[in-house]
C-alpha positions as CSV (number, residue, x, y, z in Angstrom):
1,M,20.0,125.5,141.0
2,V,22.2,127.8,138.9
3,A,24.6,126.5,136.3
4,L,27.4,128.9,135.5
5,Y,29.6,128.2,132.4
6,I,32.9,130.2,132.4
7,T,34.7,130.4,129.0
8,S,37.4,132.7,127.7
9,M,39.1,134.2,124.7
10,G,42.6,132.7,124.9
11,A,44.6,132.6,128.2
12,A,42.6,135.2,130.1
13,G,42.5,133.9,133.7
14,K,39.6,131.5,133.4
15,T,40.6,129.2,136.3
16,A,41.4,132.1,138.5
17,F,38.0,133.5,137.9
18,C,36.3,130.2,138.6
19,A,38.2,129.9,141.9
20,G,37.7,133.5,143.0
21,I,33.9,133.6,142.2
22,G,33.4,130.2,143.8
23,R,35.1,131.3,147.0
24,K,33.0,134.4,147.2
25,L,29.8,132.3,146.8
26,L,31.0,129.9,149.5
27,D,31.7,132.8,151.9
28,R,28.0,133.7,151.5
29,G,27.0,130.2,152.6
30,I,26.1,129.1,149.1
31,K,26.8,125.4,148.3
32,V,29.1,125.4,145.2
33,G,30.0,122.6,142.9
34,F,32.6,122.5,140.1
35,V,33.2,120.6,137.0
36,I,35.3,120.8,133.8
37,P,32.5,119.2,131.7
38,V,34.6,118.3,128.6
39,Q,38.3,118.1,128.2
40,L,40.4,117.4,125.1
41,F,43.0,114.7,125.9
42,E,45.4,115.9,123.2
43,T,46.1,118.9,125.4
44,S,48.1,118.6,128.6
45,N,46.3,115.9,130.7
46,A,48.1,117.0,133.9
47,D,46.9,120.6,133.6
48,G,43.2,119.7,133.7
49,Y,43.5,117.4,136.6
50,D,45.8,119.8,138.5
51,D,43.3,122.6,138.0
52,A,40.5,120.3,139.2
53,A,42.5,119.2,142.2
54,F,43.2,122.9,143.1
55,I,39.5,123.8,142.9
56,K,38.5,120.6,144.8
57,E,40.8,121.6,147.6
58,I,39.7,125.2,147.9
59,F,36.0,124.4,147.5
60,E,36.3,121.4,149.9
61,L,34.6,119.1,147.4
62,T,34.2,115.3,148.0
63,E,34.5,114.3,144.3
64,S,37.9,113.1,142.9
65,S,39.8,115.1,140.4
66,E,38.9,112.5,137.8
67,Q,35.2,112.9,138.6
68,L,35.6,116.7,138.1
69,C,36.9,116.1,134.6
70,P,34.3,113.4,133.6
71,I,34.3,113.6,129.7
72,R,37.7,113.3,127.9
73,L,37.6,113.2,124.2
74,S,39.8,113.8,121.2
75,Q,39.2,116.8,119.1
76,R,37.7,114.7,116.4
77,E,35.5,112.8,118.9
78,L,34.2,116.1,120.3
79,W,33.4,117.5,116.9
80,R,31.4,114.4,116.0
81,S,29.6,114.5,119.4
82,L,28.7,118.2,118.8
83,T,27.6,117.8,115.2
84,D,25.9,114.4,115.4
85,E,22.2,114.4,115.8
86,V,22.4,111.4,118.1
87,A,21.6,112.5,121.7
88,D,24.4,110.5,123.4
89,F,26.6,113.5,124.1
90,T,23.9,115.7,125.6
91,Q,22.5,112.9,127.6
92,K,26.0,112.2,129.1
93,L,26.3,115.9,129.9
94,K,23.0,115.8,131.8
95,Q,24.1,112.7,133.7
96,V,27.4,114.3,134.7
97,Y,25.6,117.5,135.8
98,R,23.0,115.7,137.8
99,K,25.8,113.9,139.8
100,I,27.9,117.1,140.3
101,S,24.9,119.3,141.2
102,R,23.4,117.1,143.8
103,G,23.1,119.1,147.0
104,K,24.5,122.3,145.4
105,D,23.1,125.7,144.9
106,V,25.5,126.8,142.1
107,V,27.7,124.7,139.8
108,I,30.6,126.4,138.2
109,M,31.7,124.8,134.9
110,E,35.1,125.7,133.4
111,G,34.9,125.6,129.7
112,F,37.3,125.9,126.8
113,G,39.5,129.0,126.4
114,N,39.7,129.4,122.6
115,L,36.2,130.8,122.0
116,D,37.3,133.3,119.4
117,V,39.5,131.1,117.2
118,D,38.2,127.5,117.6
119,K,34.8,126.5,116.1
120,I,34.8,123.5,118.4
121,S,35.1,125.6,121.6
122,A,32.4,127.9,120.4
123,L,30.0,125.1,119.5
124,A,30.8,123.3,122.8
125,C,29.9,126.5,124.6
126,Y,26.5,126.9,122.8
127,T,25.7,123.2,123.3
128,I,26.6,122.9,126.9
129,A,24.9,126.2,127.8
130,E,21.7,125.2,126.0
131,T,21.7,121.6,127.3
132,L,22.2,122.5,130.9
133,E,20.4,125.9,130.8
134,A,23.6,127.5,132.0
135,R,24.4,131.2,132.2
136,V,27.7,132.1,130.5
137,I,30.5,134.5,131.5
138,I,33.2,135.2,129.0
139,V,36.6,136.2,130.4
140,L,38.6,138.4,128.0
141,R,42.3,139.2,128.2
142,Y,42.8,142.9,127.4
143,S,44.5,143.8,124.2
144,S,44.7,147.0,122.2
145,T,43.4,144.8,119.3
146,L,40.5,143.2,121.2
147,D,37.8,142.5,118.6
148,V,34.5,143.4,120.2
149,S,32.6,142.5,117.1
150,K,33.5,138.8,117.5
151,I,32.3,138.8,121.1
152,V,29.1,140.5,120.0
153,Q,28.5,137.7,117.4
154,I,29.0,135.1,120.1
155,G,26.7,137.1,122.5
156,K,23.9,137.1,119.9
157,K,24.1,133.3,119.5
158,L,24.0,132.9,123.3
159,G,21.2,135.4,123.7
160,Q,19.8,135.6,127.3
161,Q,22.2,132.9,128.4
162,L,25.1,135.3,128.3
163,L,25.4,136.8,131.7
164,G,28.2,139.2,130.8
165,V,31.9,139.6,130.1
166,V,34.9,140.3,132.4
167,I,37.9,142.1,131.0
168,N,41.0,140.9,132.7
169,L,44.7,141.8,132.8
170,V,44.2,145.4,131.9
171,P,47.4,147.6,132.4
172,K,46.7,150.2,135.1
173,S,47.4,153.0,132.6
174,K,44.6,151.7,130.4
175,M,42.0,151.1,133.1
176,E,40.1,154.4,132.5
177,T,40.2,154.1,128.7
178,V,38.8,150.5,128.9
179,R,36.2,151.6,131.4
180,Q,34.9,154.3,129.1
181,E,35.4,153.0,125.6
182,L,35.0,149.2,125.7
183,T,32.2,149.4,128.2
184,A,30.3,151.7,125.9
185,L,30.8,149.4,123.0
186,F,29.6,146.4,124.9
187,N,26.6,148.3,126.4
188,E,25.5,149.3,122.9
189,A,25.5,145.6,121.9
190,G,23.5,144.7,125.0
191,I,26.3,142.9,126.7
192,K,27.0,143.7,130.4
193,V,30.6,144.3,131.5
194,L,30.7,142.7,135.0
195,G,34.3,143.6,135.8
196,I,37.4,145.3,134.5
197,L,40.4,143.8,136.4
198,P,43.8,145.3,136.4
199,E,47.0,143.4,135.6
200,V,48.9,142.6,138.8
201,R,52.4,141.3,138.6
202,S,52.1,138.9,141.4
203,L,49.3,137.0,139.6
204,L,51.6,136.5,136.6
205,G,54.6,135.2,138.6
206,V,56.0,131.8,139.1
207,S,57.2,130.0,142.3
208,I,60.8,129.5,143.2
209,G,60.2,125.8,143.3
210,E,59.0,125.8,139.7
211,L,62.1,127.8,138.6
212,A,64.3,125.3,140.3
213,K,62.5,122.4,138.5
214,I,62.5,123.9,135.0
215,L,66.2,124.9,135.3
216,D,67.0,121.5,136.9
217,G,68.7,123.4,139.7
218,E,69.8,122.5,143.2
219,V,68.2,124.5,146.0
220,L,71.1,125.3,148.5
221,T,69.3,127.4,151.1
222,S,65.9,128.0,152.6
223,P,63.9,125.2,150.8
224,E,60.9,126.1,153.0
225,N,60.5,129.3,151.0
226,T,60.3,127.8,147.5
227,D,56.6,128.4,147.3
228,D,57.2,132.1,147.2
229,I,56.3,133.9,144.0
230,V,58.8,135.6,141.7
231,E,57.4,138.6,139.9
232,N,60.5,140.0,138.1
233,I,63.8,138.8,136.7
234,M,67.1,140.6,136.8
235,L,70.4,139.6,135.2
236,G,73.5,140.5,137.3
237,A,75.1,143.6,135.9
238,M,78.4,143.0,134.2
239,T,80.2,145.8,136.0
240,L,82.9,146.2,138.7
241,D,80.7,148.8,140.5
242,S,78.5,148.0,143.5
243,G,75.2,146.5,142.3
244,V,73.0,147.5,145.2
245,E,71.6,150.5,143.3
246,Y,71.1,148.4,140.2
247,F,69.3,145.6,142.0
248,A,67.1,148.0,143.9
249,R,65.2,148.9,140.7
250,K,62.9,145.8,141.0
251,T,61.3,144.1,143.9
252,N,60.3,140.4,144.4
253,K,62.8,139.3,141.9
254,A,64.9,136.3,140.9
255,A,68.5,137.6,140.4
256,V,70.4,135.6,137.9
257,I,74.1,136.0,138.6
258,R,77.3,134.4,137.4
259,G,78.9,132.1,139.9
260,E,82.2,134.1,139.7
261,R,80.5,137.3,141.0
262,P,80.0,137.0,144.8
263,D,80.1,140.8,145.0
264,M,76.9,141.0,142.8
265,Q,75.3,138.1,144.7
266,L,75.8,139.9,148.0
267,A,74.5,143.2,146.4
268,A,71.3,141.5,145.3
269,L,70.8,140.1,148.8
270,E,70.8,143.7,150.1
271,T,67.6,144.4,148.1
272,S,64.2,142.9,147.7
273,T,65.2,139.5,146.2
274,K,63.1,136.4,146.3
275,C,65.9,134.0,145.2
276,L,69.4,134.0,143.7
277,I,70.0,131.8,140.7
278,I,73.7,131.1,140.5
279,T,74.9,130.0,137.0
280,N,77.8,128.0,135.6
281,N,77.6,125.4,138.4
282,V,79.9,127.5,140.5
283,K,78.9,127.1,144.2
284,P,78.6,130.4,146.0
285,L,81.2,131.4,148.7
286,P,80.3,130.9,152.4
287,P,79.6,134.6,153.0
288,V,76.9,134.5,150.3
289,I,75.4,131.3,151.6
290,S,75.4,132.8,155.2
291,Q,73.8,136.0,154.1
292,A,71.1,134.2,152.1
293,E,70.3,131.9,155.0
294,E,70.1,134.9,157.4
295,K,67.6,136.6,155.0
296,H,65.8,133.3,154.2
297,V,66.4,133.6,150.5
298,P,66.7,130.4,148.5
299,I,69.8,130.0,146.3
300,I,69.4,127.9,143.2
301,L,72.6,126.5,141.7
302,V,72.2,125.8,137.9
303,K,74.6,124.3,135.3
304,Q,73.5,126.7,132.5
305,D,75.1,130.0,131.7
306,A,73.2,133.2,132.4
307,S,71.5,133.6,129.0
308,A,70.3,130.0,129.0
309,A,68.9,130.4,132.6
310,I,67.1,133.6,131.6
311,A,65.5,131.8,128.6
312,G,64.4,129.0,130.9
313,I,62.8,131.5,133.4
314,E,61.0,133.3,130.6
315,E,59.6,130.0,129.4
316,A,58.4,129.3,133.0
317,L,56.7,132.7,133.2
318,T,54.7,132.1,130.1
319,K,53.4,128.8,131.6
320,A,52.8,130.2,135.1
321,H,49.6,128.8,136.6
322,F,47.2,130.1,139.2
323,R,47.4,127.2,141.7
324,Y,48.8,129.1,144.7
325,S,46.9,130.3,147.8
326,Q,48.7,133.6,147.7
327,K,47.4,134.2,144.1
328,L,43.9,133.3,145.0
329,Q,43.8,135.7,148.0
330,K,45.1,138.5,145.8
331,F,42.6,137.7,143.0
332,E,39.7,137.7,145.5
333,E,40.8,141.2,146.6
334,L,40.7,142.3,142.9
335,L,37.2,140.9,142.6
336,D,36.1,142.9,145.7
337,C,37.3,146.1,144.1
338,Y,36.6,145.7,140.4
339,F,33.8,143.1,140.0
340,D,30.1,144.0,139.9
341,F,28.8,141.5,142.5
342,K,25.5,143.3,142.8
343,A,24.7,142.7,139.1
344,F,26.1,139.2,139.3
345,Y,23.9,138.1,142.2
346,S,20.9,139.8,140.7
347,E,21.3,137.9,137.4
348,L,21.7,134.6,139.3
349,G,18.6,135.3,141.4
350,L,20.7,135.6,144.6
351,K,20.5,138.2,147.3
352,A,23.1,140.9,147.0
């Protein structure tokens, strides 16, 4: 039995990594379990259960989402549990793990994501890893200011339990630099870099349905395509000229256009547009609706003006989650290309 604890420095794609690695193990015929061993209930309750429900579905697990998030504590309660010498917390962890691991070869545990800034997250990582004899992978979000020394300190405390790090969301222009410079720094510290994954726009996108929800908009056409992912945003150009050339600059976009500009709406539909967002509650003209229906492009009618709609979309993009089959498939492709499965399997005692 292998216990694998996945933690991260900030929002680095931890859930995506759990899902992608788990699917790869399942494809090899390995029986995989999943659990979020401890969750803080001051944070968004829905997010934890939604992530668990997503993993439950793709791993085809029999446990309920609640069973996959078994221990829910306040921050104060967790701190007391981690610092108290009473063994109640570790015993509960062991009980949870025994239930989840029954009949499994590997159990993937999704940990906290504030390892570098939150003492509680770091202490939880050390405690859970030690209690359950888990191997740890730290997922890092690339930044030009990434502090390797902090990760090295954490690595020293974890010792042999640290399996390695994964550097995620690296701009393609920085891939070679990261491969040479950061890998060398980690290697010098005895920390293995298991993967360097490039930033991919489609993994950072948001669904049309989510945009409609956050903007409180009405979907006028092609509701069956509202699960499609939007990667870019464009604001309709304030010009009398044709907008086809302008809108052709970006693909897979949401085009935010004033309701009084049917010419720009039609121009956007001539290019790679995932959806039209029509502002000021001005319903588009029949030719626009007809063209959108022909191209199966959803039109979202919103009450806000263009600037307010853009602000809402930007907010949605910052909160975009991973729970889409299209994103999972793309992430698995990234793992195939950029993750060191040979080293991963070897460290876990699995055949490569």
